[in-house]
C-alpha positions as CSV (number, residue, x, y, z in Angstrom):
1,M,-0.1,0.1,-0.1
2,K,1.3,3.7,-0.8
3,I,1.0,5.7,2.4
4,A,1.3,9.5,2.9
5,L,3.0,10.7,5.9
6,G,3.4,14.0,7.4
7,A,4.2,15.8,10.8
8,D,5.1,19.0,12.6
9,H,7.9,19.3,14.9
10,A,5.9,18.0,17.7
11,G,5.1,14.5,16.0
12,Y,8.3,14.2,13.8
13,A,10.0,11.7,15.9
14,D,6.8,9.1,16.1
15,K,6.4,10.0,12.4
16,D,10.0,8.7,11.5
17,R,9.5,5.7,13.6
18,I,6.1,5.0,11.5
19,V,8.0,5.6,8.3
20,Q,10.4,3.3,9.0
21,M,7.9,0.5,10.5
22,L,5.9,0.9,7.2
23,R,8.8,0.3,4.8
24,D,9.8,-2.6,7.0
25,A,6.4,-4.2,6.4
26,G,6.8,-3.5,2.6
27,H,4.8,-0.6,2.5
28,E,5.7,2.4,-0.2
29,V,5.9,5.7,1.8
30,L,5.7,9.2,0.8
31,D,7.2,11.4,3.5
32,Y,6.4,14.7,3.5
33,G,8.5,15.9,6.6
34,T,9.1,17.5,8.9
35,H,12.3,16.0,10.1
36,D,13.5,17.7,13.1
37,A,12.2,19.9,15.9
38,T,12.6,23.3,14.3
39,P,9.0,24.7,14.8
40,V,6.9,24.5,11.7
41,D,2.9,25.0,11.1
42,Y,1.0,21.9,11.2
43,P,-1.5,22.9,8.7
44,Q,0.9,22.7,5.8
45,Y,1.7,18.9,6.5
46,G,-2.0,17.9,7.0
47,Y,-2.6,19.6,3.7
48,A,0.1,17.9,2.1
49,V,-1.2,14.5,3.1
50,G,-4.8,15.4,2.5
51,E,-3.9,16.2,-1.0
52,A,-1.9,13.0,-1.7
53,V,-4.7,10.9,-0.5
54,A,-7.3,13.1,-2.2
55,S,-5.6,12.9,-5.4
56,G,-5.0,9.4,-5.6
57,Q,-1.1,9.4,-5.0
58,A,-1.5,7.5,-1.9
59,E,-4.1,5.1,-0.8
60,R,-4.1,6.3,2.9
61,G,-2.5,9.0,5.0
62,I,-1.1,9.4,8.4
63,V,-0.4,12.6,10.4
64,V,1.3,13.3,13.7
65,C,1.3,16.4,15.7
66,G,1.4,17.2,19.6
67,S,-2.2,16.5,19.9
68,S,-3.5,15.0,16.8
69,L,-6.4,17.7,16.6
70,G,-4.9,20.5,14.9
71,I,-3.3,18.5,11.9
72,A,-6.5,16.3,11.5
73,M,-8.4,19.6,10.9
74,A,-6.0,20.7,8.2
75,A,-6.3,17.3,6.7
76,N,-9.9,17.4,6.8
77,K,-10.1,20.9,5.0
78,V,-9.0,19.1,1.9
79,P,-12.1,17.7,0.0
80,G,-12.3,13.9,-0.2
81,V,-10.3,13.5,3.4
82,R,-11.9,11.8,6.1
83,C,-9.3,11.9,8.8
84,A,-9.8,10.5,12.2
85,P,-7.8,11.5,15.4
86,V,-7.4,8.6,17.4
87,T,-5.9,7.4,20.7
88,E,-6.3,3.8,20.8
89,P,-7.0,0.9,18.4
90,L,-10.8,0.6,18.9
91,S,-11.2,4.2,17.6
92,A,-8.9,3.5,14.3
93,E,-11.0,0.4,13.6
94,L,-14.3,2.2,13.7
95,A,-12.8,5.0,11.8
96,R,-12.3,2.7,9.0
97,R,-15.0,0.2,9.4
98,H,-17.8,2.8,10.0
99,N,-16.3,6.1,8.5
100,D,-14.1,4.8,5.8
101,A,-11.5,6.9,7.3
102,N,-8.5,7.7,4.6
103,V,-6.2,9.6,7.0
104,L,-5.1,8.8,10.5
105,A,-4.4,11.4,13.1
106,L,-1.9,10.7,15.8
107,S,-0.6,12.3,18.9
108,E,3.0,12.0,20.0
109,R,2.3,13.8,23.4
110,L,-1.0,11.9,24.3
111,S,-0.3,8.2,23.1
112,G,2.8,6.2,23.5
113,W,4.7,4.3,21.1
114,E,3.2,1.1,21.6
115,M,-0.2,2.5,21.4
116,L,0.5,4.3,17.9
117,E,2.0,1.3,16.7
118,R,-1.1,-0.6,17.3
119,C,-3.4,2.0,16.1
120,V,-1.4,2.3,12.7
121,N,-1.6,-1.5,12.2
122,V,-5.3,-1.8,12.9
123,F,-6.1,1.4,10.5
124,L,-4.4,-0.2,7.8
125,K,-5.8,-3.9,8.1
126,T,-9.4,-3.0,8.6
127,G,-11.7,-2.5,5.8
128,F,-14.8,-0.3,5.3
129,D,-18.2,-2.1,6.2
130,G,-19.9,-0.2,3.4
131,G,-23.8,-1.0,3.8
132,R,-25.7,1.3,6.1
133,H,-22.6,3.4,6.3
134,A,-22.1,4.2,2.8
135,H,-24.7,6.8,2.2
136,R,-23.6,8.7,5.5
137,I,-20.3,9.1,4.2
138,E,-21.6,10.3,1.0
139,Q,-23.4,13.1,3.2
140,L,-19.9,14.4,4.8
141,F,-19.5,16.1,1.4
142,E,-22.8,17.3,0.7
143,F,-22.6,20.6,2.9
144,G,-23.6,22.9,-0.1
145,D,-26.4,25.6,0.0
146,D,-29.3,22.8,0.1
147,Q,-28.0,21.0,3.4
148,R,-27.0,24.4,4.8
149,S,-30.7,25.5,4.6
150,R,-32.0,22.1,6.3
151,T,-29.3,22.8,9.0
152,L,-30.5,26.4,9.7
153,K,-34.1,25.2,9.2
154,A,-33.1,22.5,12.2
155,L,-31.5,25.6,14.3
156,E,-34.5,27.7,14.2
157,T,-37.0,25.0,15.0
158,G,-34.9,23.5,17.3
159,A,-35.0,20.0,16.0
160,V,-33.6,17.9,13.1
161,T,-36.7,16.2,11.5
162,D,-35.1,15.1,8.0
163,A,-32.3,12.5,9.2
164,Q,-34.0,9.4,8.3
165,T,-31.7,6.3,7.3
166,P,-33.2,4.9,4.2
167,K,-35.5,1.9,5.1
168,D,-33.8,-0.6,2.6
169,L,-30.5,0.1,4.8
170,L,-32.3,-0.7,8.1
């Protein structure tokens, strides 16, 4: 599998370990940096990995920063990216199985190496269940004028009334 990786200065050490782990396992790696503790802006690394995945240059992506949160927000700005910040393997599994996450965000400061390693392995080995989850994934990218109007109506009335799973998926 071809996997894109990126990290800021707070996540580069674990990113470098993940790069080596993936190469040792036979994966092709696109490493967008950074490679040392010199302060950098995390959004650029989240965008780079997100674009690599969204454009098809990589099948999956992994981003690492101090908390996993900022770099995940950056990656999710790229259309077509579903980046999930996770701190343990069950979340990594559900992000793939139910949400078809294509980018994994990890925290160097909040998770130890063994936990990060397990999350990466689960993320790469788990498939997407599809089925009832597929139409929900499509909705993640529907936020245009129609969806915004429905959402604003829900805010005015105090309730969401049109969020129903199609009967054939129940």
